[in-house]
C-alpha positions in Angstrom: 10.7 12.3 1.7 7.1 12.8 0.5 6.4 16.3 1.8 5.9 19.2 -0.6 9.2 20.7 0.3 11.3 17.6 -0.4 12.6 16.3 -3.6 14.6 13.2 -4.1 17.8 13.1 -6.1 18.5 9.8 -7.9 21.9 10.3 -9.6 21.2 13.2 -11.9 17.4 12.9 -11.7 15.3 15.0 -9.4 12.1 13.3 -8.3 9.3 15.5 -7.0 6.7 13.3 -5.4 4.2 16.1 -4.7 4.2 17.3 -8.3 4.5 13.8 -9.8 7.5 14.9 -11.9 11.0 13.7 -12.8 13.5 16.3 -13.9 16.6 15.3 -15.9 18.8 17.6 -17.9 16.3 20.5 -17.5 13.5 18.3 -18.9 10.5 17.6 -16.7 8.4 14.6 -17.2 5.0 14.0 -15.5 4.3 10.5 -14.3 1.2 8.7 -13.1 0.5 8.9 -9.3 0.7 5.1 -8.8 4.0 5.0 -10.7 5.3 7.7 -8.4 4.1 5.7 -5.4 6.0 2.7 -6.7 9.2 4.7 -7.2 9.1 6.3 -3.8 8.4 2.9 -2.2 11.5 1.5 -3.9 13.6 4.5 -2.9 12.4 4.2 0.7 13.6 0.5 0.7 17.2 2.0 0.5 18.7 -0.5 -1.9 16.9 -3.5 -0.5 15.1 -5.9 -2.8 11.3 -5.4 -2.8 9.1 -8.2 -4.0 6.2 -7.8 -6.3 3.9 -9.0 -3.5 5.2 -6.2 -1.2 4.7 -3.6 -3.9 1.1 -4.9 -4.5 0.3 -5.0 -0.8 1.7 -1.7 0.1 1.3 0.5 -3.0 -2.0 -0.9 -4.4 -3.4 -1.7 -0.9 -7.0 -2.7 -1.2 -7.2 -2.5 -5.0 -7.3 -5.9 -6.7 -4.7 -6.1 -9.5 -2.3 -8.8 -10.7 1.5 -8.9 -11.0 1.2 -7.4 -14.4 0.3 -4.0 -12.8 3.7 -4.0 -11.1 5.5 -4.9 -14.4 3.7 -2.2 -16.3 4.5 0.4 -13.6 8.2 -0.5 -13.6 8.3 -0.4 -17.4 6.7 3.1 -17.5 9.1 4.2 -14.8 12.1 3.0 -16.7 10.9 4.7 -19.8 10.4 8.0 -17.9 13.8 7.6 -16.3 15.4 7.0 -19.7 16.7 3.5 -19.0 16.0 -0.1 -20.1 15.7 -3.4 -18.2 18.9 -4.6 -19.9 21.1 -1.7 -18.7 19.5 -0.4 -15.5 21.0 2.6 -13.8 18.2 3.2 -11.3 15.8 0.3 -11.1 17.2 -3.2 -11.3 15.2 -6.4 -11.6 16.4 -9.2 -9.3 15.1 -12.4 -11.0 12.6 -14.3 -8.9 12.9 -11.8 -6.1 11.7 -8.4 -7.1 13.2 -4.9 -7.7 15.5 -2.5 -6.1 16.8 1.0 -6.7 20.5 0.9 -7.4 21.1 4.7 -7.6 21.4 6.2 -4.1 18.4 8.4 -3.2 19.0 11.6 -1.3 16.3 13.7 0.1 16.9 17.3 -1.0 15.1 20.3 0.4 15.0 22.7 -2.5 12.3 25.1 -1.3 14.8 26.8 1.1 17.3 27.3 -1.7 14.5 28.8 -3.9 13.3 31.0 -1.1 16.8 32.3 -0.4 17.3 33.0 -4.1 14.0 34.8 -4.3 14.8 36.9 -1.3 18.2 37.9 -2.7 16.5 38.7 -6.0 13.9 40.9 -4.3 16.6 42.6 -2.3 18.6 43.4 -5.4 15.6 44.8 -7.1 14.7 47.0 -4.1 18.3 48.2 -3.8 18.4 49.1 -7.5 15.0 50.9 -7.2 16.3 52.8 -4.2 19.5 53.7 -6.0 17.6 55.1 -8.9 15.3 57.1 -6.6 18.3 58.6 -4.8 20.1 59.4 -8.0 16.9 61.0 -9.4 16.5 63.2 -6.3 20.2 64.1 -6.4 20.0 65.2 -10.0 16.9 67.3 -9.3 18.6 69.0 -6.4 21.8 69.6 -8.3 19.9 71.0 -11.3 17.8 73.3 -9.0 21.0 74.6 -7.4 22.6 75.7 -10.6 
């Protein structure tokens, strides 16, 4: 899920871990690298509850921080995702246990779609150019023959 070619769809939101962005309704928001790490970590848990200790251990690794770091990261993520703790659509708090992503995360490879669209666009431009060249030569030949 974390490769440059893969994006993750969470409901109507597209998460791009390599660019540290969230896209929703044609609006792109940049988020902090550690917040993206937390979000991807929760997504990879596939709906399972993840404790604060697990997040601290696996996301912050050797950096010494307290539980507040997780709370702040989750809060910033919720703000970026356009949700609140009281009505979560993506990240739910499970009291005394941790957090989980409630929206299903699907890995989406968009680079192939963009590549195909780019190739079709280039092909159309080339065909239009070729058509205009042939038409120009045709008009030159027909004008010279008269």
